[in-house]
mmCIF file as Biopython writes it, N, C-alpha, C and O atoms, coordinates in Angstrom:
data_model
#
loop_
_atom_site.group_PDB
_atom_site.id
_atom_site.type_symbol
_atom_site.label_atom_id
_atom_site.label_alt_id
_atom_site.label_comp_id
_atom_site.label_asym_id
_atom_site.label_entity_id
_atom_site.label_seq_id
_atom_site.pdbx_PDB_ins_code
_atom_site.Cartn_x
_atom_site.Cartn_y
_atom_site.Cartn_z
_atom_site.occupancy
_atom_site.B_iso_or_equiv
_atom_site.auth_seq_id
_atom_site.auth_asym_id
_atom_site.pdbx_PDB_model_num
ATOM 1   N N  . MET A ? 1  ? -11.576 -13.652 18.310  1.0 0.0 1  A 1 
ATOM 2   C CA . MET A ? 1  ? -10.926 -14.492 17.328  1.0 0.0 1  A 1 
ATOM 3   C C  . MET A ? 1  ? -10.051 -13.439 16.378  1.0 0.0 1  A 1 
ATOM 4   O O  . MET A ? 1  ? -10.489 -12.401 15.881  1.0 0.0 1  A 1 
ATOM 5   N N  . ARG A ? 2  ? -8.869  -13.907 16.270  1.0 0.0 2  A 1 
ATOM 6   C CA . ARG A ? 2  ? -8.065  -13.027 15.420  1.0 0.0 2  A 1 
ATOM 7   C C  . ARG A ? 2  ? -8.097  -13.486 13.941  1.0 0.0 2  A 1 
ATOM 8   O O  . ARG A ? 2  ? -8.087  -14.655 13.555  1.0 0.0 2  A 1 
ATOM 9   N N  . PRO A ? 3  ? -8.138  -12.378 13.187  1.0 0.0 3  A 1 
ATOM 10  C CA . PRO A ? 3  ? -8.286  -12.664 11.648  1.0 0.0 3  A 1 
ATOM 11  C C  . PRO A ? 3  ? -7.129  -13.616 11.045  1.0 0.0 3  A 1 
ATOM 12  O O  . PRO A ? 3  ? -6.058  -13.631 11.652  1.0 0.0 3  A 1 
ATOM 13  N N  . VAL A ? 4  ? -7.257  -14.304 10.042  1.0 0.0 4  A 1 
ATOM 14  C CA . VAL A ? 4  ? -6.221  -15.010 9.494   1.0 0.0 4  A 1 
ATOM 15  C C  . VAL A ? 4  ? -5.929  -14.367 8.109   1.0 0.0 4  A 1 
ATOM 16  O O  . VAL A ? 4  ? -6.777  -14.313 7.218   1.0 0.0 4  A 1 
ATOM 17  N N  . TYR A ? 5  ? -4.586  -13.855 7.991   1.0 0.0 5  A 1 
ATOM 18  C CA . TYR A ? 5  ? -4.240  -13.261 6.797   1.0 0.0 5  A 1 
ATOM 19  C C  . TYR A ? 5  ? -3.349  -14.266 6.007   1.0 0.0 5  A 1 
ATOM 20  O O  . TYR A ? 5  ? -2.367  -14.793 6.530   1.0 0.0 5  A 1 
ATOM 21  N N  . GLU A ? 6  ? -3.711  -14.492 4.804   1.0 0.0 6  A 1 
ATOM 22  C CA . GLU A ? 6  ? -2.943  -15.312 3.873   1.0 0.0 6  A 1 
ATOM 23  C C  . GLU A ? 6  ? -1.679  -14.593 3.216   1.0 0.0 6  A 1 
ATOM 24  O O  . GLU A ? 6  ? -1.731  -13.514 2.626   1.0 0.0 6  A 1 
ATOM 25  N N  . ARG A ? 7  ? -0.740  -15.228 3.378   1.0 0.0 7  A 1 
ATOM 26  C CA . ARG A ? 7  ? 0.468   -14.584 2.923   1.0 0.0 7  A 1 
ATOM 27  C C  . ARG A ? 7  ? 0.471   -14.121 1.499   1.0 0.0 7  A 1 
ATOM 28  O O  . ARG A ? 7  ? 0.047   -14.919 0.663   1.0 0.0 7  A 1 
ATOM 29  N N  . GLY A ? 8  ? 0.911   -12.877 1.083   1.0 0.0 8  A 1 
ATOM 30  C CA . GLY A ? 8  ? 0.740   -12.256 -0.208  1.0 0.0 8  A 1 
ATOM 31  C C  . GLY A ? 8  ? -0.601  -11.607 -0.449  1.0 0.0 8  A 1 
ATOM 32  O O  . GLY A ? 8  ? -0.847  -11.128 -1.557  1.0 0.0 8  A 1 
ATOM 33  N N  . THR A ? 9  ? -1.491  -11.568 0.546   1.0 0.0 9  A 1 
ATOM 34  C CA . THR A ? 9  ? -2.677  -10.901 0.386   1.0 0.0 9  A 1 
ATOM 35  C C  . THR A ? 9  ? -3.130  -9.727  1.418   1.0 0.0 9  A 1 
ATOM 36  O O  . THR A ? 9  ? -4.194  -9.107  1.409   1.0 0.0 9  A 1 
ATOM 37  N N  . ILE A ? 10 ? -2.085  -9.599  2.266   1.0 0.0 10 A 1 
ATOM 38  C CA . ILE A ? 10 ? -2.356  -8.512  3.216   1.0 0.0 10 A 1 
ATOM 39  C C  . ILE A ? 10 ? -2.443  -7.103  2.809   1.0 0.0 10 A 1 
ATOM 40  O O  . ILE A ? 10 ? -1.592  -6.723  2.004   1.0 0.0 10 A 1 
ATOM 41  N N  . THR A ? 11 ? -3.276  -6.303  3.202   1.0 0.0 11 A 1 
ATOM 42  C CA . THR A ? 11 ? -3.416  -4.929  2.729   1.0 0.0 11 A 1 
ATOM 43  C C  . THR A ? 11 ? -3.817  -4.112  3.960   1.0 0.0 11 A 1 
ATOM 44  O O  . THR A ? 11 ? -4.606  -4.597  4.770   1.0 0.0 11 A 1 
ATOM 45  N N  . PRO A ? 12 ? -3.289  -2.857  4.134   1.0 0.0 12 A 1 
ATOM 46  C CA . PRO A ? 12 ? -3.651  -2.075  5.290   1.0 0.0 12 A 1 
ATOM 47  C C  . PRO A ? 12 ? -5.031  -1.701  5.280   1.0 0.0 12 A 1 
ATOM 48  O O  . PRO A ? 12 ? -5.588  -1.444  6.347   1.0 0.0 12 A 1 
ATOM 49  N N  . PHE A ? 13 ? -5.698  -1.637  4.096   1.0 0.0 13 A 1 
ATOM 50  C CA . PHE A ? 13 ? -7.163  -1.116  3.985   1.0 0.0 13 A 1 
ATOM 51  C C  . PHE A ? 13 ? -8.043  -2.151  4.641   1.0 0.0 13 A 1 
ATOM 52  O O  . PHE A ? 13 ? -8.038  -3.303  4.207   1.0 0.0 13 A 1 
ATOM 53  N N  . GLY A ? 14 ? -8.879  -1.766  5.771   1.0 0.0 14 A 1 
ATOM 54  C CA . GLY A ? 14 ? -9.797  -2.615  6.424   1.0 0.0 14 A 1 
ATOM 55  C C  . GLY A ? 14 ? -9.061  -3.598  7.368   1.0 0.0 14 A 1 
ATOM 56  O O  . GLY A ? 14 ? -9.657  -4.610  7.737   1.0 0.0 14 A 1 
ATOM 57  N N  . ALA A ? 15 ? -7.891  -3.369  7.745   1.0 0.0 15 A 1 
ATOM 58  C CA . ALA A ? 15 ? -7.195  -4.329  8.534   1.0 0.0 15 A 1 
ATOM 59  C C  . ALA A ? 15 ? -7.788  -4.031  10.021  1.0 0.0 15 A 1 
ATOM 60  O O  . ALA A ? 15 ? -8.195  -2.934  10.402  1.0 0.0 15 A 1 
ATOM 61  N N  . THR A ? 16 ? -7.755  -5.169  10.741  1.0 0.0 16 A 1 
ATOM 62  C CA . THR A ? 16 ? -8.182  -4.997  12.227  1.0 0.0 16 A 1 
ATOM 63  C C  . THR A ? 16 ? -7.207  -4.149  13.180  1.0 0.0 16 A 1 
ATOM 64  O O  . THR A ? 16 ? -7.559  -3.619  14.234  1.0 0.0 16 A 1 
ATOM 65  N N  . THR A ? 17 ? -6.013  -4.116  12.665  1.0 0.0 17 A 1 
ATOM 66  C CA . THR A ? 17 ? -5.047  -3.436  13.390  1.0 0.0 17 A 1 
ATOM 67  C C  . THR A ? 17 ? -4.445  -2.348  12.436  1.0 0.0 17 A 1 
ATOM 68  O O  . THR A ? 17 ? -4.201  -2.620  11.260  1.0 0.0 17 A 1 
ATOM 69  N N  . ALA A ? 18 ? -4.224  -1.163  12.949  1.0 0.0 18 A 1 
ATOM 70  C CA . ALA A ? 18 ? -3.630  -0.166  12.238  1.0 0.0 18 A 1 
ATOM 71  C C  . ALA A ? 18 ? -2.158  -0.299  12.173  1.0 0.0 18 A 1 
ATOM 72  O O  . ALA A ? 18 ? -1.455  -0.148  13.172  1.0 0.0 18 A 1 
ATOM 73  N N  . TRP A ? 19 ? -1.666  -0.595  10.944  1.0 0.0 19 A 1 
ATOM 74  C CA . TRP A ? 19 ? -0.246  -0.763  10.582  1.0 0.0 19 A 1 
ATOM 75  C C  . TRP A ? 19 ? 0.478   0.533   10.186  1.0 0.0 19 A 1 
ATOM 76  O O  . TRP A ? 19 ? -0.062  1.363   9.455   1.0 0.0 19 A 1 
ATOM 77  N N  . PRO A ? 20 ? 1.589   0.671   10.635  1.0 0.0 20 A 1 
ATOM 78  C CA . PRO A ? 20 ? 2.518   1.779   10.001  1.0 0.0 20 A 1 
ATOM 79  C C  . PRO A ? 20 ? 2.578   1.471   8.500   1.0 0.0 20 A 1 
ATOM 80  O O  . PRO A ? 20 ? 2.651   0.332   8.040   1.0 0.0 20 A 1 
ATOM 81  N N  . VAL A ? 21 ? 2.538   2.694   7.729   1.0 0.0 21 A 1 
ATOM 82  C CA . VAL A ? 21 ? 2.639   2.523   6.299   1.0 0.0 21 A 1 
ATOM 83  C C  . VAL A ? 21 ? 3.732   3.383   5.705   1.0 0.0 21 A 1 
ATOM 84  O O  . VAL A ? 21 ? 3.658   4.595   5.907   1.0 0.0 21 A 1 
ATOM 85  N N  . VAL A ? 22 ? 4.592   2.969   5.098   1.0 0.0 22 A 1 
ATOM 86  C CA . VAL A ? 22 ? 5.549   3.806   4.404   1.0 0.0 22 A 1 
ATOM 87  C C  . VAL A ? 22 ? 5.480   3.705   2.964   1.0 0.0 22 A 1 
ATOM 88  O O  . VAL A ? 22 ? 5.737   2.608   2.468   1.0 0.0 22 A 1 
ATOM 89  N N  . ALA A ? 23 ? 5.176   4.667   2.220   1.0 0.0 23 A 1 
ATOM 90  C CA . ALA A ? 23 ? 4.944   4.801   0.932   1.0 0.0 23 A 1 
ATOM 91  C C  . ALA A ? 23 ? 6.071   5.631   0.128   1.0 0.0 23 A 1 
ATOM 92  O O  . ALA A ? 23 ? 6.576   6.681   0.525   1.0 0.0 23 A 1 
ATOM 93  N N  . ASP A ? 24 ? 6.360   4.981   -1.041  1.0 0.0 24 A 1 
ATOM 94  C CA . ASP A ? 24 ? 7.470   5.717   -1.882  1.0 0.0 24 A 1 
ATOM 95  C C  . ASP A ? 24 ? 6.908   7.011   -2.247  1.0 0.0 24 A 1 
ATOM 96  O O  . ASP A ? 24 ? 5.747   7.086   -2.650  1.0 0.0 24 A 1 
ATOM 97  N N  . GLU A ? 25 ? 7.708   8.104   -2.124  1.0 0.0 25 A 1 
ATOM 98  C CA . GLU A ? 25 ? 7.408   9.501   -2.424  1.0 0.0 25 A 1 
ATOM 99  C C  . GLU A ? 25 ? 6.944   9.624   -3.736  1.0 0.0 25 A 1 
ATOM 100 O O  . GLU A ? 25 ? 6.213   10.585  -3.980  1.0 0.0 25 A 1 
ATOM 101 N N  . ARG A ? 26 ? 7.249   8.769   -4.708  1.0 0.0 26 A 1 
ATOM 102 C CA . ARG A ? 26 ? 6.962   8.911   -6.155  1.0 0.0 26 A 1 
ATOM 103 C C  . ARG A ? 26 ? 5.393   8.583   -6.377  1.0 0.0 26 A 1 
ATOM 104 O O  . ARG A ? 26 ? 4.965   8.648   -7.529  1.0 0.0 26 A 1 
ATOM 105 N N  . ILE A ? 27 ? 4.596   8.266   -5.414  1.0 0.0 27 A 1 
ATOM 106 C CA . ILE A ? 27 ? 3.288   8.034   -5.645  1.0 0.0 27 A 1 
ATOM 107 C C  . ILE A ? 27 ? 2.433   9.216   -5.633  1.0 0.0 27 A 1 
ATOM 108 O O  . ILE A ? 27 ? 1.314   9.214   -6.145  1.0 0.0 27 A 1 
ATOM 109 N N  . VAL A ? 28 ? 3.014   10.347  -4.981  1.0 0.0 28 A 1 
ATOM 110 C CA . VAL A ? 28 ? 2.234   11.564  -4.970  1.0 0.0 28 A 1 
ATOM 111 C C  . VAL A ? 28 ? 1.866   12.032  -6.330  1.0 0.0 28 A 1 
ATOM 112 O O  . VAL A ? 28 ? 2.715   12.203  -7.205  1.0 0.0 28 A 1 
ATOM 113 N N  . GLY A ? 29 ? 0.469   12.260  -6.522  1.0 0.0 29 A 1 
ATOM 114 C CA . GLY A ? 29 ? -0.045  12.798  -7.785  1.0 0.0 29 A 1 
ATOM 115 C C  . GLY A ? 29 ? -0.177  11.650  -8.751  1.0 0.0 29 A 1 
ATOM 116 O O  . GLY A ? 29 ? -0.524  11.857  -9.914  1.0 0.0 29 A 1 
ATOM 117 N N  . ARG A ? 30 ? 0.049   10.641  -8.370  1.0 0.0 30 A 1 
ATOM 118 C CA . ARG A ? 30 ? -0.090  9.415   -9.390  1.0 0.0 30 A 1 
ATOM 119 C C  . ARG A ? 30 ? -1.076  8.415   -9.122  1.0 0.0 30 A 1 
ATOM 120 O O  . ARG A ? 30 ? -1.497  8.367   -7.966  1.0 0.0 30 A 1 
ATOM 121 N N  . GLN A ? 31 ? -1.538  7.590   -9.981  1.0 0.0 31 A 1 
ATOM 122 C CA . GLN A ? 31 ? -2.505  6.392   -9.673  1.0 0.0 31 A 1 
ATOM 123 C C  . GLN A ? 31 ? -1.682  5.253   -9.437  1.0 0.0 31 A 1 
ATOM 124 O O  . GLN A ? 31 ? -0.775  4.925   -10.202 1.0 0.0 31 A 1 
ATOM 125 N N  . VAL A ? 32 ? -2.004  4.599   -8.318  1.0 0.0 32 A 1 
ATOM 126 C CA . VAL A ? 32 ? -1.333  3.289   -7.864  1.0 0.0 32 A 1 
ATOM 127 C C  . VAL A ? 32 ? -2.179  2.267   -7.806  1.0 0.0 32 A 1 
ATOM 128 O O  . VAL A ? 32 ? -3.401  2.413   -7.769  1.0 0.0 32 A 1 
ATOM 129 N N  . SER A ? 33 ? -1.501  1.004   -7.793  1.0 0.0 33 A 1 
ATOM 130 C CA . SER A ? 33 ? -2.306  -0.291  -7.617  1.0 0.0 33 A 1 
ATOM 131 C C  . SER A ? 33 ? -2.049  -0.962  -6.331  1.0 0.0 33 A 1 
ATOM 132 O O  . SER A ? 33 ? -0.939  -1.417  -6.054  1.0 0.0 33 A 1 
ATOM 133 N N  . VAL A ? 34 ? -3.034  -1.025  -5.569  1.0 0.0 34 A 1 
ATOM 134 C CA . VAL A ? 34 ? -2.813  -1.662  -4.212  1.0 0.0 34 A 1 
ATOM 135 C C  . VAL A ? 34 ? -3.587  -3.027  -4.151  1.0 0.0 34 A 1 
ATOM 136 O O  . VAL A ? 34 ? -4.646  -3.268  -4.728  1.0 0.0 34 A 1 
ATOM 137 N N  . GLY A ? 35 ? -2.827  -3.927  -3.300  1.0 0.0 35 A 1 
ATOM 138 C CA . GLY A ? 35 ? -3.602  -5.254  -3.059  1.0 0.0 35 A 1 
ATOM 139 C C  . GLY A ? 35 ? -5.020  -5.211  -2.775  1.0 0.0 35 A 1 
ATOM 140 O O  . GLY A ? 35 ? -5.364  -4.216  -2.137  1.0 0.0 35 A 1 
ATOM 141 N N  . GLY A ? 36 ? -5.857  -5.961  -3.056  1.0 0.0 36 A 1 
ATOM 142 C CA . GLY A ? 36 ? -7.198  -6.019  -2.835  1.0 0.0 36 A 1 
ATOM 143 C C  . GLY A ? 36 ? -7.698  -7.132  -1.640  1.0 0.0 36 A 1 
ATOM 144 O O  . GLY A ? 36 ? -8.869  -7.368  -1.341  1.0 0.0 36 A 1 
ATOM 145 N N  . GLY A ? 37 ? -6.555  -7.708  -1.081  1.0 0.0 37 A 1 
ATOM 146 C CA . GLY A ? 37 ? -7.092  -8.676  -0.231  1.0 0.0 37 A 1 
ATOM 147 C C  . GLY A ? 37 ? -7.055  -10.200 -0.520  1.0 0.0 37 A 1 
ATOM 148 O O  . GLY A ? 37 ? -7.212  -11.052 0.355   1.0 0.0 37 A 1 
ATOM 149 N N  . ASP A ? 38 ? -6.863  -10.421 -1.637  1.0 0.0 38 A 1 
ATOM 150 C CA . ASP A ? 38 ? -6.925  -11.843 -2.230  1.0 0.0 38 A 1 
ATOM 151 C C  . ASP A ? 38 ? -5.909  -11.948 -3.358  1.0 0.0 38 A 1 
ATOM 152 O O  . ASP A ? 38 ? -5.530  -10.945 -3.963  1.0 0.0 38 A 1 
ATOM 153 N N  . HIS A ? 39 ? -5.453  -13.229 -3.647  1.0 0.0 39 A 1 
ATOM 154 C CA . HIS A ? 39 ? -4.482  -13.331 -4.736  1.0 0.0 39 A 1 
ATOM 155 C C  . HIS A ? 39 ? -5.215  -13.021 -6.083  1.0 0.0 39 A 1 
ATOM 156 O O  . HIS A ? 39 ? -6.305  -13.442 -6.470  1.0 0.0 39 A 1 
ATOM 157 N N  . GLY A ? 40 ? -4.280  -12.127 -6.731  1.0 0.0 40 A 1 
ATOM 158 C CA . GLY A ? 40 ? -4.800  -11.838 -8.201  1.0 0.0 40 A 1 
ATOM 159 C C  . GLY A ? 40 ? -5.850  -10.524 -8.061  1.0 0.0 40 A 1 
ATOM 160 O O  . GLY A ? 40 ? -6.464  -10.152 -9.061  1.0 0.0 40 A 1 
ATOM 161 N N  . VAL A ? 41 ? -5.991  -9.963  -6.990  1.0 0.0 41 A 1 
ATOM 162 C CA . VAL A ? 41 ? -7.073  -8.886  -6.796  1.0 0.0 41 A 1 
ATOM 163 C C  . VAL A ? 41 ? -6.351  -7.619  -6.411  1.0 0.0 41 A 1 
ATOM 164 O O  . VAL A ? 41 ? -5.596  -7.580  -5.439  1.0 0.0 41 A 1 
ATOM 165 N N  . ALA A ? 42 ? -6.603  -6.553  -7.214  1.0 0.0 42 A 1 
ATOM 166 C CA . ALA A ? 42 ? -5.832  -5.292  -7.064  1.0 0.0 42 A 1 
ATOM 167 C C  . ALA A ? 42 ? -6.861  -4.236  -7.182  1.0 0.0 42 A 1 
ATOM 168 O O  . ALA A ? 42 ? -7.909  -4.538  -7.753  1.0 0.0 42 A 1 
ATOM 169 N N  . VAL A ? 43 ? -6.690  -2.921  -6.677  1.0 0.0 43 A 1 
ATOM 170 C CA . VAL A ? 43 ? -7.428  -1.817  -6.950  1.0 0.0 43 A 1 
ATOM 171 C C  . VAL A ? 43 ? -6.549  -0.670  -7.332  1.0 0.0 43 A 1 
ATOM 172 O O  . VAL A ? 43 ? -5.471  -0.446  -6.781  1.0 0.0 43 A 1 
ATOM 173 N N  . ALA A ? 44 ? -7.031  0.015   -8.255  1.0 0.0 44 A 1 
ATOM 174 C CA . ALA A ? 44 ? -6.256  1.194   -8.809  1.0 0.0 44 A 1 
ATOM 175 C C  . ALA A ? 44 ? -6.830  2.437   -8.062  1.0 0.0 44 A 1 
ATOM 176 O O  . ALA A ? 44 ? -8.010  2.741   -8.233  1.0 0.0 44 A 1 
ATOM 177 N N  . VAL A ? 45 ? -6.080  3.111   -7.297  1.0 0.0 45 A 1 
ATOM 178 C CA . VAL A ? 45 ? -6.476  4.382   -6.639  1.0 0.0 45 A 1 
ATOM 179 C C  . VAL A ? 45 ? -5.518  5.488   -6.750  1.0 0.0 45 A 1 
ATOM 180 O O  . VAL A ? 45 ? -4.411  5.273   -7.244  1.0 0.0 45 A 1 
ATOM 181 N N  . SER A ? 46 ? -5.837  6.596   -6.352  1.0 0.0 46 A 1 
ATOM 182 C CA . SER A ? 46 ? -4.966  7.795   -6.126  1.0 0.0 46 A 1 
ATOM 183 C C  . SER A ? 46 ? -3.912  7.577   -5.105  1.0 0.0 46 A 1 
ATOM 184 O O  . SER A ? 46 ? -4.197  7.165   -3.981  1.0 0.0 46 A 1 
ATOM 185 N N  . GLY A ? 47 ? -2.480  7.896   -5.542  1.0 0.0 47 A 1 
ATOM 186 C CA . GLY A ? 47 ? -1.579  7.868   -4.614  1.0 0.0 47 A 1 
ATOM 187 C C  . GLY A ? 47 ? -1.874  8.862   -3.499  1.0 0.0 47 A 1 
ATOM 188 O O  . GLY A ? 47 ? -1.560  8.472   -2.375  1.0 0.0 47 A 1 
ATOM 189 N N  . ASP A ? 48 ? -2.361  9.945   -3.587  1.0 0.0 48 A 1 
ATOM 190 C CA . ASP A ? 48 ? -2.718  10.866  -2.650  1.0 0.0 48 A 1 
ATOM 191 C C  . ASP A ? 48 ? -3.703  10.381  -1.733  1.0 0.0 48 A 1 
ATOM 192 O O  . ASP A ? 48 ? -3.537  10.607  -0.534  1.0 0.0 48 A 1 
ATOM 193 N N  . ASP A ? 49 ? -4.786  9.695   -2.160  1.0 0.0 49 A 1 
ATOM 194 C CA . ASP A ? 49 ? -5.825  9.090   -1.407  1.0 0.0 49 A 1 
ATOM 195 C C  . ASP A ? 49 ? -5.302  7.981   -0.484  1.0 0.0 49 A 1 
ATOM 196 O O  . ASP A ? 49 ? -5.820  7.843   0.624   1.0 0.0 49 A 1 
ATOM 197 N N  . VAL A ? 50 ? -4.310  7.193   -0.883  1.0 0.0 50 A 1 
ATOM 198 C CA . VAL A ? 50 ? -3.642  6.178   -0.202  1.0 0.0 50 A 1 
ATOM 199 C C  . VAL A ? 50 ? -3.068  6.985   1.030   1.0 0.0 50 A 1 
ATOM 200 O O  . VAL A ? 50 ? -3.462  6.787   2.180   1.0 0.0 50 A 1 
ATOM 201 N N  . ILE A ? 51 ? -2.122  7.895   0.697   1.0 0.0 51 A 1 
ATOM 202 C CA . ILE A ? 51 ? -1.218  8.631   1.741   1.0 0.0 51 A 1 
ATOM 203 C C  . ILE A ? 51 ? -2.103  9.201   2.824   1.0 0.0 51 A 1 
ATOM 204 O O  . ILE A ? 51 ? -1.821  9.088   4.017   1.0 0.0 51 A 1 
ATOM 205 N N  . ARG A ? 52 ? -3.266  9.866   2.342   1.0 0.0 52 A 1 
ATOM 206 C CA . ARG A ? 52 ? -4.254  10.478  3.357   1.0 0.0 52 A 1 
ATOM 207 C C  . ARG A ? 52 ? -4.987  9.420   4.081   1.0 0.0 52 A 1 
ATOM 208 O O  . ARG A ? 52 ? -4.953  9.445   5.312   1.0 0.0 52 A 1 
ATOM 209 N N  . ALA A ? 53 ? -5.593  8.566   3.518   1.0 0.0 53 A 1 
ATOM 210 C CA . ALA A ? 53 ? -6.478  7.458   4.251   1.0 0.0 53 A 1 
ATOM 211 C C  . ALA A ? 53 ? -5.532  6.695   5.226   1.0 0.0 53 A 1 
ATOM 212 O O  . ALA A ? 53 ? -5.949  6.450   6.357   1.0 0.0 53 A 1 
ATOM 213 N N  . LEU A ? 54 ? -4.374  6.336   4.879   1.0 0.0 54 A 1 
ATOM 214 C CA . LEU A ? 54 ? -3.630  5.653   5.717   1.0 0.0 54 A 1 
ATOM 215 C C  . LEU A ? 54 ? -2.656  6.243   6.660   1.0 0.0 54 A 1 
ATOM 216 O O  . LEU A ? 54 ? -2.085  5.540   7.493   1.0 0.0 54 A 1 
ATOM 217 N N  . GLY A ? 55 ? -2.433  7.611   6.545   1.0 0.0 55 A 1 
ATOM 218 C CA . GLY A ? 55 ? -1.554  8.314   7.313   1.0 0.0 55 A 1 
ATOM 219 C C  . GLY A ? 55 ? -0.189  8.008   6.956   1.0 0.0 55 A 1 
ATOM 220 O O  . GLY A ? 55 ? 0.665   8.070   7.840   1.0 0.0 55 A 1 
ATOM 221 N N  . ALA A ? 56 ? 0.143   7.676   5.736   1.0 0.0 56 A 1 
ATOM 222 C CA . ALA A ? 56 ? 1.405   7.028   5.404   1.0 0.0 56 A 1 
ATOM 223 C C  . ALA A ? 56 ? 2.680   8.009   5.442   1.0 0.0 56 A 1 
ATOM 224 O O  . ALA A ? 56 ? 2.573   9.183   5.090   1.0 0.0 56 A 1 
ATOM 225 N N  . THR A ? 57 ? 3.821   7.489   5.864   1.0 0.0 57 A 1 
ATOM 226 C CA . THR A ? 57 ? 4.954   8.226   5.870   1.0 0.0 57 A 1 
ATOM 227 C C  . THR A ? 57 ? 5.582   8.149   4.593   1.0 0.0 57 A 1 
ATOM 228 O O  . THR A ? 57 ? 5.820   7.016   4.175   1.0 0.0 57 A 1 
ATOM 229 N N  . LEU A ? 58 ? 5.924   9.209   3.830   1.0 0.0 58 A 1 
ATOM 230 C CA . LEU A ? 58 ? 6.624   9.275   2.628   1.0 0.0 58 A 1 
ATOM 231 C C  . LEU A ? 58 ? 8.102   9.144   2.652   1.0 0.0 58 A 1 
ATOM 232 O O  . LEU A ? 58 ? 8.716   9.810   3.486   1.0 0.0 58 A 1 
ATOM 233 N N  . ALA A ? 59 ? 8.728   8.393   1.867   1.0 0.0 59 A 1 
ATOM 234 C CA . ALA A ? 59 ? 10.169  8.213   1.947   1.0 0.0 59 A 1 
ATOM 235 C C  . ALA A ? 59 ? 10.677  7.671   0.501   1.0 0.0 59 A 1 
ATOM 236 O O  . ALA A ? 59 ? 9.912   7.075   -0.257  1.0 0.0 59 A 1 
ATOM 237 N N  . ASP A ? 60 ? 11.970  7.920   0.205   1.0 0.0 60 A 1 
ATOM 238 C CA . ASP A ? 60 ? 12.489  7.376   -0.941  1.0 0.0 60 A 1 
ATOM 239 C C  . ASP A ? 60 ? 12.917  6.050   -0.670  1.0 0.0 60 A 1 
ATOM 240 O O  . ASP A ? 60 ? 13.982  5.842   -0.087  1.0 0.0 60 A 1 
ATOM 241 N N  . VAL A ? 61 ? 12.034  4.980   -1.116  1.0 0.0 61 A 1 
ATOM 242 C CA . VAL A ? 61 ? 12.328  3.566   -0.861  1.0 0.0 61 A 1 
ATOM 243 C C  . VAL A ? 61 ? 12.644  2.820   -2.173  1.0 0.0 61 A 1 
ATOM 244 O O  . VAL A ? 61 ? 12.726  1.592   -2.163  1.0 0.0 61 A 1 
ATOM 245 N N  . THR A ? 62 ? 12.813  3.495   -3.245  1.0 0.0 62 A 1 
ATOM 246 C CA . THR A ? 62 ? 13.217  2.819   -4.490  1.0 0.0 62 A 1 
ATOM 247 C C  . THR A ? 62 ? 14.715  2.607   -4.580  1.0 0.0 62 A 1 
ATOM 248 O O  . THR A ? 62 ? 15.526  3.477   -4.261  1.0 0.0 62 A 1 
ATOM 249 N N  . ASP A ? 63 ? 15.057  1.329   -5.059  1.0 0.0 63 A 1 
ATOM 250 C CA . ASP A ? 63 ? 16.413  0.917   -5.074  1.0 0.0 63 A 1 
ATOM 251 C C  . ASP A ? 63 ? 16.944  1.560   -6.548  1.0 0.0 63 A 1 
ATOM 252 O O  . ASP A ? 63 ? 16.569  0.985   -7.570  1.0 0.0 63 A 1 
ATOM 253 N N  . PRO A ? 64 ? 17.740  2.648   -6.652  1.0 0.0 64 A 1 
ATOM 254 C CA . PRO A ? 64 ? 18.142  3.061   -7.900  1.0 0.0 64 A 1 
ATOM 255 C C  . PRO A ? 64 ? 18.647  2.195   -8.999  1.0 0.0 64 A 1 
ATOM 256 O O  . PRO A ? 64 ? 18.553  2.464   -10.197 1.0 0.0 64 A 1 
ATOM 257 N N  . GLU A ? 65 ? 19.236  1.046   -8.446  1.0 0.0 65 A 1 
ATOM 258 C CA . GLU A ? 65 ? 19.727  0.099   -9.449  1.0 0.0 65 A 1 
ATOM 259 C C  . GLU A ? 65 ? 18.531  -0.645  -10.094 1.0 0.0 65 A 1 
ATOM 260 O O  . GLU A ? 65 ? 18.721  -1.137  -11.206 1.0 0.0 65 A 1 
ATOM 261 N N  . GLN A ? 66 ? 17.361  -0.772  -9.530  1.0 0.0 66 A 1 
ATOM 262 C CA . GLN A ? 66 ? 16.196  -1.375  -10.071 1.0 0.0 66 A 1 
ATOM 263 C C  . GLN A ? 66 ? 15.359  -0.404  -10.977 1.0 0.0 66 A 1 
ATOM 264 O O  . GLN A ? 66 ? 14.473  -0.868  -11.695 1.0 0.0 66 A 1 
ATOM 265 N N  . VAL A ? 67 ? 15.621  0.885   -10.951 1.0 0.0 67 A 1 
ATOM 266 C CA . VAL A ? 67 ? 14.903  1.733   -11.748 1.0 0.0 67 A 1 
ATOM 267 C C  . VAL A ? 67 ? 15.388  1.839   -13.099 1.0 0.0 67 A 1 
ATOM 268 O O  . VAL A ? 67 ? 16.597  1.899   -13.321 1.0 0.0 67 A 1 
ATOM 269 N N  . GLY A ? 68 ? 14.468  1.867   -14.080 1.0 0.0 68 A 1 
ATOM 270 C CA . GLY A ? 68 ? 15.373  1.985   -15.438 1.0 0.0 68 A 1 
ATOM 271 C C  . GLY A ? 68 ? 14.393  2.285   -16.437 1.0 0.0 68 A 1 
ATOM 272 O O  . GLY A ? 68 ? 14.733  2.444   -17.609 1.0 0.0 68 A 1 
#
């Protein structure tokens, strides 16, 4: 039986399928908040740990017009 993921609650942690993860390069050395698998649930973790645990690819994914 395939798991059912509710829209807005999907997180790569604990997923039954390994998904490719692209993380903004600005999370290196910072604490980040990631979805906890349910609406309104989040977990604060080290960005470095996220990168390592998920094998994330780093990229500049920030829209410069939105940074302010």
